[in-house]
C-alpha positions in Angstrom: 63.9 -38.7 20.9 63.2 -34.9 19.8 60.2 -33.7 20.9 57.7 -32.9 18.1 57.9 -29.1 18.7 61.6 -29.0 18.1 61.6 -31.1 15.5 59.3 -29.0 13.6 61.4 -26.0 14.2 64.6 -28.0 13.1 62.8 -28.8 9.8 61.7 -25.2 9.2 65.2 -24.1 10.1 66.9 -26.4 7.7 64.1 -25.4 4.9 64.9 -21.7 5.6 68.8 -22.3 5.2 68.3 -24.3 1.9 66.2 -21.6 0.6 68.5 -18.9 1.7 71.5 -20.7 0.4 69.8 -21.4 -3.0 68.9 -17.7 -3.2 72.5 -16.5 -2.3 73.9 -19.1 -4.9 71.4 -17.8 -7.6 72.0 -14.3 -6.8 75.9 -14.6 -7.3 76.5 -17.5 -9.7 73.6 -18.0 -12.0 74.0 -17.4 -15.6 70.7 -18.4 -17.0 69.0 -15.9 -19.1 65.4 -15.3 -18.6 62.9 -17.4 -20.4 60.5 -15.2 -22.4 57.7 -15.4 -24.7 55.9 -12.6 -26.6 52.3 -13.1 -27.4 50.1 -11.1 -29.8 52.9 -9.6 -32.1 53.9 -12.0 -34.8 57.1 -11.1 -36.7 56.7 -9.4 -40.2 52.6 -9.2 -39.7 50.8 -6.0 -40.5 48.3 -4.3 -37.7 45.5 -1.5 -37.8 44.6 0.6 -34.9 45.6 -0.3 -31.4 47.2 -3.9 -30.7 47.5 -5.8 -27.4 49.7 -8.5 -26.3 51.6 -9.7 -23.7 55.3 -10.5 -22.4 55.4 -13.8 -20.5 58.4 -15.0 -18.8 60.3 -16.6 -15.8 63.8 -16.7 -14.2 65.6 -19.0 -11.7 66.0 -16.1 -9.3 63.6 -13.5 -10.4 63.0 -11.0 -13.3 63.9 -7.5 -12.5 62.6 -5.2 -14.8 61.7 -5.0 -18.6 62.3 -2.2 -21.1 60.4 -1.8 -24.6 61.4 0.3 -27.5 59.4 1.2 -30.8 61.8 2.2 -33.7 64.7 2.9 -31.0 62.1 5.3 -29.2 62.1 4.0 -25.6 58.5 3.2 -24.6 59.2 1.8 -21.2 62.3 1.9 -19.4 63.2 -0.5 -16.5 59.5 -1.4 -15.7 59.8 -3.1 -12.1 58.5 -6.9 -12.1 60.4 -8.5 -9.1 58.9 -11.8 -9.7 60.1 -15.4 -10.9 57.2 -15.6 -13.1 55.4 -12.7 -14.8 52.6 -12.0 -17.5 53.1 -8.5 -18.6 50.2 -6.9 -20.6 51.5 -4.8 -23.7 49.7 -2.1 -26.0 50.8 -0.4 -29.3 49.0 2.6 -30.3 49.2 1.6 -33.9 47.0 4.4 -35.1 49.6 6.8 -34.0 52.3 5.4 -36.0 53.1 6.0 -39.6 52.2 3.4 -42.0 55.1 1.1 -43.0 57.8 -1.1 -41.5 58.5 -0.7 -37.7 60.8 -2.4 -35.3 59.8 -3.7 -31.7 62.4 -4.7 -28.9 62.2 -6.1 -25.7 64.9 -6.3 -22.8 64.3 -8.5 -20.0 66.7 -8.3 -17.0 66.9 -10.6 -13.9 67.8 -9.7 -10.5 71.0 -11.5 -10.2 74.3 -9.4 -9.4 75.4 -10.5 -13.2 71.9 -9.0 -14.5 71.4 -11.7 -17.0 69.2 -10.3 -19.8 67.1 -11.6 -22.7 66.6 -9.6 -26.0 63.7 -10.0 -28.1 63.0 -8.2 -31.5 60.0 -8.4 -33.9 59.2 -6.5 -36.9 55.7 -5.4 -37.8 53.7 -3.1 -40.4 51.3 -0.6 -39.6 48.4 -0.4 -41.9 45.6 1.9 -41.2 44.5 3.1 -44.8 42.1 1.1 -46.7 43.1 -0.6 -49.9 42.4 1.0 -53.3 43.6 -0.4 -56.8 42.9 0.5 -60.5 44.6 -0.6 -63.7 46.4 1.8 -65.5 45.0 1.5 -69.1 47.9 1.7 -71.7 47.2 4.4 -74.5 46.9 1.6 -77.3 44.7 -0.5 -75.1 45.5 -4.1 -74.2 46.5 -5.5 -77.4 49.5 -7.7 -77.7 51.2 -9.4 -80.9 51.7 -12.9 -81.0 55.4 -13.6 -79.5 55.4 -10.4 -77.6 54.6 -9.4 -73.8 51.4 -8.1 -72.4 52.3 -5.5 -70.1 49.7 -4.7 -67.2 50.3 -1.9 -64.6 48.3 -1.2 -61.2 47.9 1.8 -59.4 47.6 1.5 -55.6 47.3 3.6 -52.7 50.2 2.2 -50.4 52.7 -0.4 -50.2 50.8 -3.8 -50.6 52.0 -7.5 -49.9 51.1 -8.8 -53.4 49.6 -8.4 -56.9 48.9 -11.4 -59.0 47.5 -11.7 -62.5 45.8 -14.7 -63.9 46.1 -14.7 -67.5 45.2 -17.8 -70.1 46.4 -20.8 -67.8 49.4 -19.0 -66.0 49.7 -16.7 -62.7 52.0 -13.8 -62.7 53.7 -11.7 -60.0 53.8 -8.0 -60.3 56.7 -5.8 -59.0 57.2 -2.3 -58.1 57.7 -0.3 -61.4 60.8 1.5 -59.3 62.0 1.6 -55.7 58.9 2.4 -53.4 56.6 3.0 -56.3 52.9 2.7 -56.0 52.6 1.5 -59.5 53.1 -2.3 -59.8 53.7 -4.0 -63.3 54.2 -7.5 -64.9 55.4 -8.6 -68.3 53.2 -11.5 -69.6 54.9 -13.6 -72.3 52.3 -14.6 -75.3 53.6 -17.6 -77.2 54.0 -17.1 -81.0 51.5 -19.8 -81.2 48.8 -18.5 -79.1 45.8 -18.0 -81.2 44.6 -14.4 -82.3 41.5 -13.6 -80.2 40.2 -11.9 -77.1 41.1 -13.4 -73.6 40.0 -12.2 -70.2 42.3 -11.6 -67.4 42.0 -11.2 -63.7 44.4 -8.9 -61.1 44.2 -9.9 -57.7 45.6 -7.1 -55.1 46.2 -8.1 -51.4 47.3 -5.7 -48.8 49.3 -6.5 -45.9 46.2 -6.9 -43.6 44.9 -9.5 -46.0 42.2 -7.3 -47.6 41.8 -7.9 -51.5 40.7 -5.9 -54.5 39.8 -7.8 -57.5 40.4 -6.2 -61.2 39.2 -7.5 -64.3 39.9 -6.6 -68.2 40.3 -8.2 -71.6 43.4 -8.2 -74.0 43.3 -8.9 -77.5 46.2 -11.2 -79.1 46.9 -9.8 -82.7 48.1 -12.2 -85.5 51.4 -11.8 -86.9 52.4 -13.4 -90.3 55.9 -14.9 -89.6 57.9 -15.8 -92.4 59.4 -19.0 -93.8 62.8 -19.9 -94.5 65.4 -22.4 -95.3 68.6 -22.8 -93.3 71.6 -24.4 -94.9 74.4 -25.1 -92.7 77.5 -26.8 -93.1 76.4 -30.3 -92.8 78.9 -31.4 -90.1 78.9 -28.5 -88.1 76.8 -30.1 -84.9 79.5 -32.8 -85.1 82.5 -30.7 -85.0 81.3 -28.6 -82.1 81.9 -31.9 -80.1 85.5 -31.2 -80.2 85.0 -28.0 -78.1 82.1 -29.2 -76.0 79.8 -32.1 -74.8 76.9 -29.9 -73.7 74.0 -30.1 -76.0 71.0 -27.9 -76.7 68.7 -29.9 -73.7 71.5 -29.1 -71.6 71.0 -25.6 -72.2 67.1 -25.6 -72.0 67.4 -27.5 -68.6 69.8 -24.7 -67.4 67.6 -21.8 -68.8 64.4 -23.4 -67.1 66.3 -23.5 -63.5 67.6 -20.0 -64.0 64.4 -18.7 -64.7 62.9 -19.9 -61.6 65.8 -18.6 -59.6 65.7 -15.1 -61.1 66.4 -12.3 -58.9 62.8 -11.3 -57.4 63.5 -7.6 -58.3 63.8 -5.2 -61.1 67.5 -5.0 -62.1 67.1 -3.3 -65.2 66.4 0.4 -66.0 64.8 2.2 -68.8 64.6 0.1 -72.4 67.2 -2.7 -73.6 69.5 -1.8 -76.1 70.5 -3.8 -79.4 73.6 -5.4 -77.9 76.1 -4.6 -80.9 76.8 -1.9 -83.7 74.3 -3.8 -86.1 74.5 -3.6 -90.0 71.1 -5.5 -90.3 68.9 -8.4 -89.3 69.7 -11.6 -91.1 66.6 -13.6 -89.3 63.7 -12.0 -87.7 61.9 -13.0 -84.8 59.3 -15.7 -85.3 60.9 -16.8 -88.8 59.9 -20.5 -89.5 63.2 -22.0 -90.2 63.8 -25.3 -91.7 67.1 -27.0 -92.0 68.3 -30.7 -93.0 69.8 -31.3 -89.3 67.4 -29.6 -87.2 64.0 -29.7 -89.0 61.2 -27.4 -88.6 61.6 -24.7 -85.8 60.5 -21.4 -84.8 63.4 -19.0 -84.4 62.5 -17.2 -81.4 65.2 -14.6 -81.4 66.9 -11.8 -83.6 70.0 -12.8 -85.6 72.2 -9.9 -86.0 75.3 -9.0 -88.4 77.9 -6.6 -87.8 81.7 -6.0 -88.8 83.6 -9.2 -88.2 84.8 -9.5 -84.6 82.5 -6.7 -83.3 82.2 -6.3 -79.3 78.9 -7.7 -77.9 77.5 -5.7 -74.9 74.8 -6.5 -72.3 71.7 -5.0 -73.3 70.7 -3.9 -69.9 71.7 -4.4 -66.0 71.7 -7.7 -64.6 73.7 -10.6 -63.3 75.7 -12.9 -65.7 74.0 -16.3 -64.7 75.8 -18.7 -67.3 79.0 -18.5 -69.6 79.6 -21.8 -71.2 79.7 -23.4 -74.6 76.9 -25.6 -76.0 76.8 -27.5 -79.6 74.2 -25.3 -80.9 74.6 -21.9 -79.7 78.3 -22.1 -79.4 80.0 -19.6 -76.8 76.9 -18.5 -74.6 76.0 -15.7 -72.0 73.0 -15.4 -70.4 72.3 -12.2 -68.1 69.3 -12.3 -65.4 67.8 -8.9 -65.5 65.3 -9.8 -62.4 61.8 -10.9 -62.4 62.2 -13.4 -64.6 63.6 -11.7 -67.3 66.8 -13.1 -69.1 68.9 -12.2 -72.3 70.9 -14.6 -74.0 73.9 -14.3 -76.4 74.6 -17.0 -78.7 77.5 -17.9 -81.0 80.1 -15.7 -79.4 83.9 -15.8 -80.9 85.1 -15.5 -77.3 84.5 -14.1 -73.9 85.5 -11.1 -72.3 86.7 -11.2 -68.5 83.4 -11.9 -67.2 82.1 -14.2 -64.8 79.1 -16.0 -63.3 77.8 -14.1 -60.4 79.2 -10.8 -61.8 76.8 -7.4 -61.7 76.9 -5.6 -65.4 75.6 -2.6 -66.4 74.0 -1.7 -69.7 76.9 -1.8 -72.3 79.4 -4.0 -70.2 81.4 -5.8 -73.0 80.5 -9.7 -73.0 82.6 -11.0 -76.0 82.9 -10.7 -79.3 80.6 -11.6 -82.4 81.5 -14.9 -83.8 79.9 -18.3 -85.4 80.5 -21.0 -83.0 77.8 -23.5 -82.6 75.2 -24.4 -85.2 75.8 -21.2 -87.4 76.4 -20.5 -91.2 78.4 -17.3 -90.8 79.3 -14.7 -88.2 76.3 -13.2 -86.4 75.0 -12.7 -82.9 71.7 -14.5 -81.9 70.1 -12.3 -79.2 67.3 -13.5 -77.2 65.0 -12.3 -74.4 63.0 -14.7 -72.5 60.3 -14.0 -70.0 59.5 -16.6 -67.4 61.4 -18.8 -69.8 59.3 -18.0 -73.0 61.3 -16.5 -75.8 59.7 -13.1 -76.8 60.3 -10.4 -79.4 63.4 -8.6 -78.3 62.5 -5.3 -80.1 59.5 -5.1 -78.0 61.9 -4.4 -75.1 64.1 -1.4 -76.8 61.0 0.6 -76.9 59.3 2.4 -74.1 56.4 0.5 -72.6 53.0 2.6 -73.2 
């Protein structure tokens, strides 16, 4: 029988051997990265003033040291920890950092022979300036004809999180007038059928800290005397198109609704839009109320342009080709996404040039030749512009916004 004192010594010795053996094994063979969490610094969030947080973590062997960078500038290098578990406080002097987007990087290294490491990166904004915002009043006031776009601009004093307008029954997001601009704008489509009257609108500006500014004003919808016309098209034109395509008008409308919601969330166009053909005239103006035997009474929410036979049709502004197909009513059709919910449509093309869906095109890029495919009584180009899937007067987009 082992005496109690020797038994205790033996147990302690075995424990010490086990501890040393485990520590030795971990030192030479452990490949586990340190487990680390960051508190107090949310990715993509904005901060003002000094911000404090902490770096918490653990390692099976021990955490040897940590390093920290802000925008690739070293703040702490190899700060010694030497603990299996740690909770290290962190402070960022936001007031001394220029407003804008910044990066925060941590490197945590354990004490093993292989020096296993964990890297954590966060992005954050600094915003130490109070929010100021004002409407940029147009020279002609907030007046818009039926079937056109209401253009609203807001001037801010810094980069902000969002600007939203509530107009009639809809909400509309603003976007920078140009890259890094402090002028934000939106284009709000007014239906041809909207009653001519005065209406209020509200703009909410939110900065990255969540501060808000509310701007209010009114706009006037002006009455337009849209013309009426009888449209005579060969009686079996829609039926004959079935030899070329099974895609109907509703198929195109469904595609346009989807493309509008998927529009690139940035302004791809530049300057004014161009009439997309060397036009000799307009056969049907925007807003004309047309009646035909096959399609009944419809409002023509586009321009019908005529030109020399087989004239080249080009992109009216920069954008992305998002549709190229044939439909029974519109014939050979191209749709370009100009960003921010603005689409341009080109109908009745004789044929297509070498373009493909997903292709970036610049203003003036050839799309095809003028024709009369689809429901058409003669060679012409149906040119249409939609904003948030509402058709608006295309000629408004060929002029500079005031």
